[in-house]
Residue, then its C-alpha position, 0 to 999 in steps of 0.5 A: m768446589i764439590n757440593k757434598t751436601k748436594y751429593r749426600s741429599e741425592f744419595e739419601t733420597a735414592l737409597g730411600e726409594f730403593i728400599n721401598d722395592l726390597k720388601k717385595y723382592v724378598s717376601t711373598e704376597s703373604g709376607d713370608w721370606s721367599i727364601k725356603g732353603f738351599i738345593d743340591i743337584y738332586k733337587n733336595i731342598y734343605t731348609i735353614s735355621s732361624d739362627t740370626k747369623i745364618v739369616s743375616k748372611i743369606l739375606e745379604i746374599h739375597i739382596f746383593p744383586e739388587l744393591l749392585r743394580f742400585a749402585d749402577k743406576a745411582g751412578y756409583n761403584l760398589v766396593l765391598a769390605e776387604k776383610q770381615n771385621y772392616y767397616p763398612d759393609l758397603t762403600f759407594v764411590n761416585k763414578k764421576e767424582d771419586s772423592i764422594k764416598f758413602a758408607v752403608d752398613l747392612k743391619t738385620t735383626f728380629r723383633r723382640n716384640d711388636n715395638s722393639a728391635g736393635f743392633t750395633l752401629g759400628s765401633h767408636g774405637a780406632y777408626f772412629k777416633e783417628r779419622d785419617k787412618k785406615k785401621n779396620i776400615q775400607f777408607p779413612y772415616n773422614e773420606y766418607s761424605g755420609h754414614y748410613c744404616l740399611g736396616i732389615i727388621y723381621t719376625r722369627v717363626d716359632f717352631e715347636d721342634d728346633l729340628a723342624e727348622t732343618e728338614i729335607y724336602q723334595v718338591n713335586e713341582l721341581e720334578g725331582k728324580y731322586g729321593g722319596d718319602q722314606d729315602p734317607i740322606g745319612e740318617r735323615k728322611v726326605t719328605k715329599i711335598e707338592n710345592l715350594k710354598s708348602i715349606t714354612s719360611v723361618i722369618k717373615d713380616f719385613d720392615f726396611f729402613v735407611a737412616p744416617k747412623w748418627k740419627i738412630a744412635s743411642d747413648s749406650r754401647g750396643s754389646g757389653n764391654t765392646a767398643n760398639i755404638g748401640s742403636v735405639k730400640d724402638i722400631t718406630d724411632l729406627k724407621t723415622g731416624n728419631g734417636v738420641f742425637s737426632k735433634l742435637g746433631e751429628d757433631w754432638f754424636d761424634e764428640y760424645w762417642i769419641n769421648y765415651g768412657v774416656a772423659t770423666m767428671i766429679k760426682d759426689g766427690k768421685s771421678i766417674p767416666i761419662t757414659n750417658i748424654w746427660d752427664f756429657l752435656e753437663f760436662k760441656g756446660r750445655t744443660d740448656l740442650f737437655d730438651k733436645v735429647g731424643n728418644g732412647a737415651k739412658k734414664r736421667k738421674e735427678 
């Protein structure tokens, strides 16, 4: 019989060790992002915007070679999501035992302040409820031995002028043969600088973490009315896996989110949908577990 607990423990340890080196891989000694922009054949450097979608995609591309190396070293094949809206971003399939699979979602977000960040952790809809089906998921949910979040938290650099984020440079150390201080590309100027480090990075000060998805989940949706599970917001709780269900356990996480907004209870003579952990535990007759509710839960109504 396959010891999935052993595989899960080994994979989680290896993934945790892997991210310790990622910070050095993506950032300079001063903590700035080592990506400065993209280059054309004339050695013009086009800086990028700090728009979260752009940054997230480039970060994923940036670390992808390292993820491939990690998978091979750990003894796994890496399978990418077939479609953009599929869960998860990455599936790790054990090379010797292909029934062992791990789901890893890459989550990037910027600090709202020194202590706060947050993101969504995937759907609590079709594939989460019907765990033997393949709708919007690479493999059926119940084929995965563990579901993980690889989180990247960063600080956005503030520019006085939004357009300053998207300049065009030529770098002397690259010995460019084209362009100059006043040479236009379309209606824009190319600016000469001495070296790549002179270009201001649009993000800096990275924090990396790995956590099982259920350990950093909140009891709130992550984005409006969409069926997405929200993470806790406190950065320390994210990095230490100290979310709403961290002490309750994964089974409570599963049951709560499968029934989120579907199960109902009577309060003040009215039937209301259950959308917080306190009501759910009361509904299940387990108010004795109130003291095991972790950080990030909705405020309890007395």
